[in-house]
C-alpha positions, 0 to 999 in steps of 0.5 A: 389253907383254902381252895380256889374254885375255877369255872367249869369248861364244857367240852374241850376246845382245842387252843392251838399255838399261833404265829404272830400275824400281821394285819392284811396278810394271810398266814398259814400254820401247819400241824401234825396229827398230834396238833404240834406245829410242823412243816407243810410237807408233814402236816395233817392239818393247817390253819389259814388266818387273815384279818377282816376289819377288826376281826381275825378270821381262821379256817382249819383244813385237812392237809391231805384234801383241803377239806374245811373242818372249821371257820370262825372269827376272833377279836384277838390275834391269838384266836382265843376270843370268838366273835360271831359265828364259829362253824364246824364241818363233818366231811363237807356238811355243816356239823354245828354253827355257834354264835359267840359274843366276846367269847361267850356262847349266845345261840347255836344250831347242831345238825345230823350227818344227813343235814337235818337239824338236831338241836338248838339253844339260846342263852341270856347269859353265860350258862343260862339257857332260856331255849333248848330244843331237839329233833330226831332224824325224821324232824320230829321234835323231842320233848323235853330236850337238853342240849347241854347241862354241865355237871354239878356238885350236889348242893352247888358251889357252896357245898363243893367248897365245904367239901374241899375245905374238909378234905384239905384239913384231913390227912395233911402231909407232916411237912406241911403241918410243920410249916416246911412246905406250901404251894398251889396245885391245879388238878384236872379230873372228869365227871363220868356219866354215872357221876363218879370222879375219874381221870384225876391228875395234876396239871400244874404241880406245887413243886412238892410231891406230898402236896400234889398227892394230897390234892389228888386224894381230896379230889378222888374222894369226892362224892358223886356229882350230878352228871353232865347232859348233852343231847339228852344223854349223860356224858363225860365232863371235864373239870379243873380245880386249884387247891392252895396250901397256904404257908403255915408257921414253922413249928420248929 
């Protein structure tokens, strides 16, 4: 039995199902308020998609006003691998502008509602920040400043793996110890601003209730983490972890 760590993902980016897009055509996809595909007349949002050279360009609008909410370019037809600048808007003002290279963040600017700059970051590799700067609304630089720092388990990934191995070996379901059941469980959870683990739930079930419940308890009983920081404030951080219950020899 072992655990398979999964890379953490900051703040949640909405991945929306898209229609198949033919190059040189402009496609519109409509969504309701819950981001489910719908017809134009009942849409709360819509996307406009078209190819520019080798890149798919996507724009997101409010359906009632056609106010632009987001624009960006992508390497793939599903619009999941960002390439170049992705910009988000607040009203008609720019909220942030992030430069991506093959889906990885390279640098970015963030702005106050007034339009004044709020923060800037630059990375040398995924998750490796060499520049993080911030300013107050009057333009005065704030030092020190953290644009973003993900939540981390005390002692790092190796300590988290050791904790999971210990948890998985404790209180195992009887049917599992007898070799009758096995499977994988994908668990979603949050690291709260105080470092506690919360919102624990199964994203992908093993198909075995006993294993799902055991996996949830392993994550729930986690020690406190070092909380995530965004714009110099502790924030909620979303995490996921796959736990594998390898098939054991049937002892009957």
